[in-house]
C-alpha positions as a printed NumPy array, in Angstrom:
array([[-11.177,   6.409, -27.391],
       [ -9.012,   4.522, -29.897],
       [ -7.141,   1.4  , -28.809],
       [ -4.083,  -0.576, -29.93 ],
       [ -3.619,   0.63 , -33.546],
       [ -1.494,   3.755, -33.045],
       [ -0.96 ,   4.563, -36.721],
       [ -4.591,   3.918, -37.593],
       [ -5.741,   5.986, -34.637],
       [ -3.642,   8.961, -35.718],
       [ -5.008,   8.684, -39.254],
       [ -8.632,   8.555, -38.081],
       [ -8.129,  11.453, -35.626],
       [ -6.682,  13.58 , -38.425],
       [ -9.472,  12.574, -40.81 ],
       [-12.124,  13.604, -38.299],
       [-10.497,  16.987, -37.669],
       [ -8.938,  16.705, -34.221],
       [ -6.202,  19.206, -33.317],
       [ -4.009,  16.936, -31.173],
       [ -3.948,  13.548, -29.449],
       [ -3.573,  12.322, -25.885],
       [ -1.621,   9.088, -25.457],
       [ -2.068,   6.491, -22.708],
       [  0.933,   4.153, -22.665],
       [  1.713,   1.221, -20.331],
       [  5.148,   2.685, -19.543],
       [  7.732,   5.176, -20.754],
       [  9.683,   2.309, -22.28 ],
       [  6.667,   1.347, -24.39 ],
       [  6.644,   4.766, -26.058],
       [  8.565,   4.688, -29.338],
       [  9.528,   8.357, -29.526],
       [ 10.637,   8.172, -33.168],
       [  7.388,   6.504, -34.262],
       [  5.267,   8.898, -32.226],
       [  7.104,  11.907, -33.625],
       [  6.742,  10.619, -37.185],
       [  2.997,  10.055, -36.79 ],
       [  2.553,  13.423, -35.105],
       [  4.334,  15.252, -37.915],
       [  2.768,  13.18 , -40.69 ],
       [ -0.77 ,  13.956, -39.541],
       [ -0.187,  17.43 , -38.109],
       [ -1.332,  16.318, -34.666],
       [  0.721,  17.495, -31.668],
       [  0.873,  15.344, -28.534],
       [ -1.328,  17.114, -26.006],
       [ -0.7  ,  14.842, -23.034],
       [  0.631,  11.513, -21.824],
       [ -1.242,   9.55 , -19.162],
       [  0.434,   7.772, -16.252],
       [ -2.463,   5.536, -15.213],
       [ -0.63 ,   2.426, -16.365],
       [  1.488,   2.654, -13.226],
       [ -1.591,   1.959, -11.107],
       [ -3.701,  -0.106, -13.506],
       [ -0.918,  -2.434, -14.673],
       [  1.612,  -2.395, -11.825],
       [ -0.473,  -1.385,  -8.815],
       [  1.877,   1.473,  -7.892],
       [  0.542,   4.599,  -6.162],
       [  1.96 ,   7.514,  -4.211],
       [ -0.054,   6.558,  -1.131],
       [  1.05 ,   2.949,  -0.736],
       [  2.318,   2.162,   2.758],
       [  5.436,   0.547,   1.261],
       [  8.111,   3.175,   0.533],
       [  9.54 ,   0.961,  -2.213],
       [  6.234,   1.013,  -4.038],
       [  6.04 ,   4.799,  -3.698],
       [  9.552,   5.026,  -5.133],
       [  8.529,   2.832,  -8.066],
       [  5.527,   5.079,  -8.648],
       [  7.809,   8.107,  -8.644],
       [ 10.228,   6.567, -11.154],
       [  7.381,   5.445, -13.411],
       [  5.901,   8.941, -13.584],
       [  9.32 ,  10.552, -14.004],
       [  9.833,   8.338, -17.053],
       [  6.526,   9.438, -18.584],
       [  7.402,  13.058, -17.83 ],
       [ 10.686,  12.682, -19.71 ],
       [  8.791,  11.448, -22.768],
       [  6.238,  14.244, -22.438],
       [  9.048,  16.77 , -22.378],
       [ 10.267,  15.541, -25.761],
       [  6.933,  16.624, -27.22 ],
       [  6.292,  19.709, -25.104],
       [  3.264,  17.881, -23.716],
       [  1.808,  17.519, -20.248],
       [  1.876,  14.405, -18.07 ],
       [ -1.244,  13.535, -16.096],
       [ -1.398,  11.996, -12.623],
       [ -4.822,  10.542, -11.917],
       [ -5.247,   7.006, -10.624],
       [ -1.68 ,   6.881,  -9.301],
       [ -2.726,   9.193,  -6.466],
       [ -4.184,   6.104,  -4.787],
       [ -6.331,   6.161,  -1.635],
       [ -6.03 ,   6.524,   2.111],
       [ -7.489,   4.002,   4.537],
       [ -6.628,   1.019,   6.713],
       [ -3.355,   1.723,   8.498],
       [ -2.764,   4.921,   6.476],
       [ -4.66 ,   7.993,   7.642],
       [ -5.722,  10.841,   5.379],
       [ -3.093,  13.308,   6.61 ],
       [ -0.238,  10.871,   6.049],
       [ -1.481,   9.857,   2.597],
       [ -1.998,  13.443,   1.468],
       [  1.442,  14.288,   2.761],
       [  3.029,  11.559,   0.634],
       [  1.013,  12.595,  -2.402],
       [  1.858,  16.254,  -1.904],
       [  5.561,  15.49 ,  -1.639],
       [  5.406,  13.494,  -4.871],
       [  3.589,  16.279,  -6.698],
       [  6.027,  18.901,  -5.463],
       [  9.003,  16.766,  -6.516],
       [  7.631,  15.723,  -9.905],
       [  6.399,  19.214, -10.686],
       [ 10.021,  20.315, -10.595],
       [ 11.037,  17.32 , -12.704],
       [  8.431,  18.308, -15.295],
       [  9.607,  21.903, -15.445],
       [ 13.188,  20.779, -15.993],
       [ 12.037,  18.428, -18.767],
       [ 10.021,  21.065, -20.594],
       [  6.728,  19.417, -19.684],
       [  3.758,  20.368, -17.516],
       [  2.605,  18.113, -14.685],
       [ -1.182,  17.892, -14.359],
       [ -2.987,  16.525, -11.286],
       [ -6.491,  15.131, -11.726],
       [ -9.058,  15.163,  -8.91 ],
       [-11.141,  11.988,  -9.221],
       [-14.649,  11.104,  -8.126],
       [-15.215,   9.427,  -4.752],
       [-15.639,   5.964,  -6.287],
       [-12.12 ,   6.025,  -7.74 ],
       [-10.195,   7.853,  -5.015],
       [-10.719,   9.558,  -1.663],
       [ -7.606,  11.718,  -1.955],
       [ -8.94 ,  14.724,  -3.859],
       [-12.416,  14.885,  -5.373],
       [-13.013,  18.516,  -6.349],
       [-11.026,  21.275,  -8.007],
       [-11.04 ,  23.275,  -4.763],
       [ -9.646,  20.291,  -2.864],
       [ -6.988,  19.844,  -5.55 ],
       [ -5.919,  23.455,  -5.189],
       [ -5.677,  23.068,  -1.411],
       [ -3.507,  19.969,  -1.854],
       [ -1.141,  21.693,  -4.284],
       [ -0.881,  24.853,  -2.194],
       [ -0.224,  22.932,   1.016],
       [  2.476,  20.877,  -0.683],
       [  4.075,  23.904,  -2.325],
       [  3.544,  22.223,  -5.705],
       [  3.192,  25.542,  -7.487],
       [  4.479,  24.123, -10.797],
       [  1.574,  21.655, -11.033],
       [ -1.801,  22.42 , -12.576],
       [ -5.173,  20.698, -12.348],
       [ -7.118,  18.605, -14.791],
       [-10.779,  19.531, -14.907],
       [-12.409,  16.258, -15.936],
       [-16.066,  17.01 , -16.614],
       [-17.123,  13.425, -15.901],
       [-15.611,  13.455, -12.396],
       [-16.825,  16.998, -11.828],
       [-20.388,  15.99 , -12.715],
       [-20.311,  13.642,  -9.718],
       [-18.493,  15.842,  -7.211],
       [-19.091,  19.521,  -8.024],
       [-22.394,  21.22 ,  -7.191],
       [-21.763,  23.876,  -9.844],
       [-19.388,  22.957, -12.685],
       [-19.057,  26.443, -14.248],
       [-18.663,  27.957, -10.775],
       [-15.912,  25.49 ,  -9.864],
       [-14.07 ,  26.32 , -13.089],
       [-14.337,  30.055, -12.464],
       [-13.093,  29.614,  -8.889],
       [-10.13 ,  27.468, -10.006],
       [ -9.151,  29.904, -12.733],
       [ -5.511,  29.667, -13.767],
       [ -5.03 ,  26.46 , -11.766],
       [ -6.702,  24.601, -14.641],
       [ -4.098,  23.244, -17.042],
       [ -6.026,  20.602, -18.962],
       [ -9.66 ,  19.618, -19.528],
       [-11.228,  16.223, -20.17 ],
       [-14.266,  16.921, -22.332],
       [-16.663,  14.114, -21.399],
       [-20.367,  13.888, -20.72 ],
       [-22.057,  12.93 , -17.438],
       [-21.963,   9.207, -18.289],
       [-18.339,   9.328, -19.525],
       [-19.548,   9.029, -23.087],
       [-18.799,  11.551, -25.818],
       [-20.114,  15.052, -25.205],
       [-23.755,  15.247, -26.219],
       [-24.543,  11.665, -25.203],
       [-25.374,  12.452, -21.564],
       [-27.037,  15.291, -19.664],
       [-24.169,  17.748, -19.084],
       [-25.007,  21.37 , -19.947],
       [-21.918,  22.348, -21.929],
       [-22.474,  26.007, -22.985],
       [-22.099,  27.428, -19.43 ],
       [-18.952,  25.314, -18.96 ],
       [-17.395,  26.626, -22.18 ],
       [-18.364,  30.15 , -21.143],
       [-16.621,  29.641, -17.781],
       [-13.464,  28.337, -19.478],
       [-13.429,  31.433, -21.695],
       [-13.983,  33.632, -18.64 ],
       [-10.823,  32.285, -16.96 ],
       [ -8.854,  32.592, -20.236],
       [ -8.292,  28.863, -20.519],
       [ -6.297,  28.268, -23.688],
       [ -5.409,  24.572, -23.388],
       [ -6.914,  21.482, -24.959],
       [-10.331,  19.917, -24.513],
       [ -9.366,  16.254, -24.614],
       [-11.95 ,  13.511, -25.069],
       [-11.246,  10.775, -22.542],
       [-14.502,   8.903, -23.076],
       [-15.896,   5.404, -23.539],
       [-15.723,   4.167, -27.147],
       [-19.515,   3.78 , -27.334],
       [-21.148,   2.599, -29.472],
       [-17.695,   2.276, -31.031],
       [-14.502,   4.319, -31.275],
       [-15.275,   6.054, -34.569],
       [-18.824,   6.948, -33.538],
       [-17.597,   8.37 , -30.209],
       [-14.88 ,  10.371, -31.937],
       [-17.32 ,  11.68 , -34.55 ],
       [-19.774,  12.73 , -31.838],
       [-16.953,  14.49 , -29.991],
       [-16.059,  16.557, -33.058],
       [-19.723,  17.4  , -33.561],
       [-19.9  ,  18.57 , -29.946],
       [-16.701,  20.608, -30.285],
       [-18.211,  22.46 , -33.22 ],
       [-21.574,  22.935, -31.526],
       [-20.361,  24.105, -28.128],
       [-17.112,  25.939, -28.906]])
């Protein structure tokens, strides 16, 4: 939602009344732990999560690349983010780095590689004091895992019992036939929530029916964060302000 100005973003998030922040960094090396800790303490905003999407977006690394060297680079990249997350007791999110299957790589092989990575990195996260979160994505971004039920199947098959799922309401709006029902069925598998509307704008700017979703999250005793990964439309401050308004209205 906020870009580039880390200190200014923390200040504005605190001013608007957010409880924590989620940080998307290009790499573990780009995260200045001392600066991040100072800003977190100064504004009373814990670090909820660190994203790993930079590994795919910037470097093109995924866990389903046919080149084992690329898969190893993806693993090391995420392990680095996990180490930083552990310093803040935060979670690390794997979304776009799951990649896709196709071409010379069939679905079974690709899901096997992804499952192995999740099982391995789930253990790395536990040892680091972090939580690894896997995010099912909509069909236009990945064909690996599109629904919460499919994500659970992937984790169970891989034995990645330390990993939890990210329920991103934008992706779910595309893939789930019943969002509250999917949340209730996933239950304790849900470890993080992206609170976005149907058009990936701030909650209240699309057509998602939020009260039944919040009711479902309460029903499964979800106690984590609702994190606003949304487009900064019409601008960052307006999107953040609308998000806080929606938090207060729906929760």
